[in-house]
C-alpha positions as CSV (number, residue, x, y, z in Angstrom):
1,M,0.2,0.3,0.3
2,T,1.4,3.9,-0.5
3,L,0.5,6.1,1.1
4,Q,1.4,10.2,0.6
5,I,0.7,11.7,4.1
6,D,1.2,16.0,4.3
7,N,0.8,16.1,7.8
8,P,3.6,15.1,10.0
9,S,1.6,14.7,13.4
10,I,-0.9,11.7,11.3
11,M,2.2,10.2,9.5
12,A,4.1,9.8,13.3
13,H,0.4,8.2,14.4
14,L,0.1,6.3,11.8
15,K,3.6,4.9,12.1
16,A,3.1,4.5,15.7
17,V,-0.2,2.3,14.9
18,L,1.5,0.2,12.5
19,K,4.2,-0.8,14.6
20,A,1.5,-2.4,16.8
21,I,0.5,-4.7,14.3
22,Q,2.3,-7.6,14.0
23,G,3.3,-8.5,10.5
24,V,3.0,-4.8,9.1
25,K,6.5,-3.2,8.3
26,V,6.9,0.2,7.1
27,L,9.1,0.0,4.1
28,S,10.1,3.6,3.3
29,S,8.8,6.8,5.0
30,D,11.1,9.0,2.9
31,E,10.0,12.3,2.3
32,T,11.8,13.0,-0.7
33,L,9.8,12.2,-4.0
34,V,11.6,9.6,-6.2
35,D,12.0,10.3,-9.9
36,D,10.0,7.9,-12.2
37,A,12.8,7.0,-14.2
38,T,15.2,5.6,-11.2
39,T,12.1,3.5,-9.7
40,D,12.0,-0.1,-10.2
41,Q,9.1,-1.7,-12.1
42,P,6.8,-3.6,-10.0
43,N,6.7,-7.3,-9.5
44,A,4.1,-10.0,-10.1
45,T,2.4,-9.7,-6.6
46,T,2.7,-5.8,-6.4
47,L,1.0,-5.8,-10.2
48,S,-1.7,-7.9,-8.8
49,A,-2.5,-6.0,-5.9
50,M,-2.6,-2.7,-8.2
51,K,-4.9,-4.2,-10.5
52,E,-7.1,-5.6,-7.6
53,A,-7.1,-1.7,-6.0
54,E,-8.4,-0.4,-9.5
55,G,-11.3,-3.0,-9.5
56,S,-14.7,-2.3,-8.5
57,T,-14.8,-3.9,-4.9
58,D,-14.3,-1.5,-2.1
59,A,-12.3,-1.8,1.1
60,G,-14.6,0.0,2.9
61,V,-13.9,2.3,6.0
62,V,-10.5,2.5,8.0
63,R,-10.9,3.5,10.9
64,M,-7.5,5.1,12.8
65,D,-8.6,6.4,16.1
66,S,-7.2,3.7,17.8
67,L,-5.4,0.1,17.4
68,Q,-8.8,-1.8,18.3
69,S,-10.8,0.1,15.7
70,F,-8.4,0.1,12.9
71,M,-8.3,-4.0,13.7
72,A,-11.7,-4.1,13.6
73,S,-12.1,-2.0,10.5
74,M,-9.9,-5.0,8.8
75,D,-12.5,-7.5,9.1
């Protein structure tokens, strides 16, 4: 999943929530943008996830006000 979060306090809160979830790893929180010419091509898993995300199925609302509500919104 790729997120762009411009508010530093929201980013800090999100990182704290994600760190509490087993199996979730933040791969990069670099605030600089990478030039498209230097970006690697996505692998098959990523391409599949991108196609799924473009589909008509909506994941619904993700609640971020607490870890419990976040986890419940993932069901």
